[in-house]
C-alpha angles and dihedrals in degrees: 000000000000116000115244113233119210108217095184117117093230104048117192125216109275114242112248093242089060095054121105118246091260091052096048115113114261121240121211092210112100091232089070086079088063098042094065089068094054121116120235090267130040133188120242108243095231111026098032088224117148112245135176109252116241110177092208091056098042117098107264113219117208113237098229118165127200094256090057092065126060141187126008094347092058091047092048097047100032096118094047095046091046090053091052091048091050090048092057090048092050091050091051089053095041110025093176088072094055095106092048093050092044095054094039101043119352098053090059129081097207144028090245093058094044094048093045090052094045094050091045092054092047097048103036123107138173094287098034106056122212096237091056092053091044091057091049097048099039092044093056093042093052093046099045112053091178089067090050092053090048090052091054090050089050091053091050092045093053092046093050100041104034112069090195092062108096100181145353092257091051089056093044095052104032112025108094091186089060093046092048090051093051093046087053091053089058092045091049090052090053091045092055090050092056097256093126097153093056092043092052091048090056090047090053094049092047090051092050096045104033101024089233117123114196118164110231090233093064117107116225127185131213132286093036121172117197097183109208087340097210113141098007112149121186121183131225100262097038116130117198123189130213128297093016120160119206123181128205127297093023119150122200097183148130132275094233091242099087139064132202113015096021107142136085127278112218120201129218119291097013120156116208115192128223118287094014123150118204107184134186134008094316129142125232106201126230114287095008122148124214116201123231115279095013123148110214117197100154137049118285117214121237117275095012134123120228128188140168140039107313093022118246132187115258105169146352125226114197093175094064118144124193094222097054102063114110130176 
């Protein structure tokens, strides 16, 4: 862009927003490297209100990498610091995404705030404003540290067991199965506190946006992988253990013949293939694998593989380890 030359004898100081990029003042803060890629207008990360960017007024995240922090603090915040580190690296490779990464990750000082904001933006609509959802999600996440620890385990579980997952921040921003699971954790918290209407509202929005329908009464463990997520249906009295992997189009539902406790119980380390239906109050034992398209109507023993309609046992694996299952 050509530089405008003022020929008047009494030149006035040029406003900063009229300066060329090369004439802009330099900022010592590392985030200044990101701000130069911003468009003339940026969206506020909570209210979604358009504001004029002023680098001096924007929140300035500190570029702290994992190696800069030691001891218990590094262990406690490893996932969050790793996500920030990955965000900076992604922005350096793809500068056009700098505003998106800034408002989604780098403008926040904690995983709770970032996740609450991200879910609020995803699930909001014209009658359910983003700031209302942000208050709901972030409030529960700050209050219930068990949910926060489960979220970290989910991130690690997806990264370890899904070969397509390239980073924690990739999972956080782009995996709708992960986001649906974390929204359910908030809804389940509200359900247990007697706020059923709000919990069911969140369930409905998650179903509409992510195509994942999890009743807020369902109990879900840690390290959960909902791979792809599309078409997953989980009933009210389902109980899912830790390190469970569930592929798309899986139904954990009832037979329609029972009341009360009528849904499946899934043990630790279970792998459920795509298109599987597990129906009724049946138990899937620890380490079991259910083949794609199976219909399970009876209990499945631990460390066994079941396939078919109706499902039948095809093998038993006594050397199963929870940390070796990949999808």
